[in-house]
Residue, then its C-alpha position, 0 to 999 in steps of 0.5 A: m242256808a238254815d241248816t248251815q246257820k244251825r250247824i254245830t262245829d268244834i271250831g273255836p272256843p265255846d261261848y263263855k256265857d253258856f257256862m254262867s249261872p242265871a244270876m251272873k247272866a242276869n247281871y252281866g255288866k251291871w256289877k256295882y262292887h264286890e267285897i270279901i266278907r271273910p276269908g274265902v267268902m266274897v259277895h258281888v252286888s249288882e246295880t239291880g240289888d242282886k247279890l252273888f256269893t262266892v266261896r273259894a276252896g283250895g284245890s289241886r292240879l291233878m284230881s280224880i274223876d271221883k273227886i270232881r264228881q264230889f265237887c259237882d254234888i256239892a254244887d248241885k246241893f248248894c249252887d244250882g249246879y254251878f261252880r268253876f276252877t280258877s287259873r290257880h287251882n282254886i274251886e269257886f262255888m257261886f250262889t245267891d242264897e246267903s244262908n248256904i255259906d256255912p253249910l257249904i263251907k262245912a261240906i267243903n271242909d268235910l271233903g278235906h279241902p280248905v276255904g280261903g285264898t282271898g285278899n291278903s293271903i296265899s292263893s293255891i300254888v300253881h304248878t306244872q306236872g313234875w315227875v308224875h308226867c313230864h319227861s324233863a322234870a328236875t323235881d316233883a311238882s305235886g309233892v313239893v307243892k303239897a309239902v309247902m302248902d301244908d306248912l303255910i296253910d294258915h296263911f291260906k285260911n286267914m288274911d293275915l299277910p301284908g299283901k297278896l302272895r303268889i307262889a308257883l312251881a315249875c319242874c324245869l327252867n322251861m317254866c310252863g308254870a309261870v314262875h317268872c312272875s310270882d312272889i316266890a318261885i320254886l324252879g327245878i333245875h338240872t346241873k349236868a349236860p345231857i348224856v349222849d348215847n351215840d350207839t342208839l342215837p342214829k337209830m332213834c333221832e334225826i341228827p340235824t333236828v337234834v342240833a337245831s333243837c338247842p337254843t344255845a348251839a351247844i350241840r354239834p355233829s360228831t363221828e365216833d368209831g365211824k358212826p354219826g352222832v353228836e357231842v355237847i359243849e357243856e359250858n354252853c348248855m342251859f339244861c333246857a331238855n329241848c334235845y331230849t324232847v326230840c331225841p330219847s338218846m340224850p337223857l338229862n334227868n339225874a337223880d344225884t345232881d337235879g334239884i331246886s332253885l328259889w326265886v322271889g319278887g315277881k308279880v303280874s300286877n301293875a299296882r304301885t309298881e310295874p310288873t316284875f320278873s322273879k330274881l334268883a334267891v337260892p341257887f340250888i337245894p338238893n331234892n329231898p322227897p317226900r317232904w322237901p324240908e330244906v325247901t319248905d323251911t327256906i320258903r317259910t323264912m322268906v314269907e315270915v321276914w316279909a310278913q313281919n317287915a313289909r308295909k300294908f299291901e306291899r308285895m314281896g318284890e316291892f318290899i325287897d326293892r325298898i330294903g335292898w337285896p343285901r338286907f333281904f339276904e341278911m334278914t333271911g340268912i340266904e348266902f350270896q353266891k356266884e350264881h347271883i351275878d347275872d351276866f346273861k346279856y338277855a337278862g330280865l332286867s332289860f325287858k320292858r314289862s309295864a303296860h305303861l308304854s311311852y314313845 
């Protein structure tokens, strides 16, 4: 029995308390309040009088082992070896010695990373994999995010916005980047149905699986020159790449017709108004690497319009709801197009999003 109780397994997640610094463990459940001292720097004060300082730096989704080791060296020097990565690709260094704030910030800046992302600012942009890895990407992820964040970096370093601004990117409409609930969402989109190679399809794919993979029943079996294959009903295709995922003979990527759409107004927060889904703002912008200037300029325009006209703590979606979508389009110079007419019967507006449930 004793050996069984001591057995170490890999079943389930490890206990999060094993990764806490001594100061966090000693004051767990005792925190009295926290405040932002300056952009990127926070302090948590415990009922015991202990203080835990946090410096937040902007990170990136993809990092080399060498870069992670450099962060570890900084943590060893200033934070007794403790730091963490947030869900939005920020790096947070936690320590108890207030005198470490300035030298820590200098070490982070010397490494080429900015400090900020707290309070009424832009946090690091969360994004998916893009052309680096994903087989169904309609645009790049890291490249677009780098271009946008370079342009808006002052809003990361300073808390000069009306409220929080969360930006996310997903490189296709499967949206593994949670762009459906961000203030500004950058979404890669395909505009052409997959090309079917019926010569290789029977050798590489199972036709029933391919047919079943389509969420809109746009794929059906066919026969071409006596050979089994499939055909795509293009008007039913939603360009999700599910078929390409199970069948390499149905590629969806197209350098000439893939691009980016922009969505605005989503949020997870329940403050002031219930959580909301993002809504379409710009239906299509062609890919223009390496700096995507059209995307960057449009996002900057939307941010500046919101920053100059929103009330204090008003999120972008709340601002748009107050002034109305026609006025938002007018102020940003966005052209209203037929794609803005939402006739999908399972539209986001029909979903209950609030945590305030009633029966």
